[in-house]
N, C-alpha and C positions, 0 to 999 in steps of 0.2 A: 453206236454210229461213229464216234470219234476213233480214229485210228484204223478203221476197217470199213469196207464197203458193205452195203446192205443188200441182201439177196431177196428182199421182200418184193413180190410182184406188185403189191399195192403201192409201195413207195415209188417204184419205177413208173407205174401208170400215172401217179400224181405228178411226178416230175415231167413226164411227157406232156401231160395236159397243161401244166403251167408254162412250159416252153412254147407250146403251140399257141396259147392265149397271148403270151408276150410277143411272139413273132407276128401273129395276125394283127394284134393291136398296134404294134409299131409300124408295120408296113401299110396296112389298110386304113387305120383310124388316126395315125399320126401321134400316137401316145409317146410321150417322152418320160422315161422313168427317171425319177430324181427331181422332177419339176414340182415346186411346192403347190401349184394350182391345178394339178392333175389328180382328181380324187379317185378315179378308177384304178390307175396303176398303184396308188398308195394302198387302196383297199386290198388289191390282189397281193401286194407285197406283205402286208400285215397278216393276211390269211395264210400265206406260205410260211411266214415266220412262226405263227402259232402252230401250224401243222408240224413243222420241224421240231419244235420244242416238245410237243405231245409225243411224237414218234421217238425222239431221243430219250425221253424219260421212261419209256416202256421198259 
């Protein structure tokens, strides 16, 4: 992944899903990413980081 883009349709779909969740959460539920008392955004962020590491190590 570093230095080049990924052509994986799975990675693209995961990215779209995360972006959609973030957009809906921010606009409809008032989530603020980076706030220490927001557990849902933190969990989503950690899950995305884990997925990125797993995909990068492949």
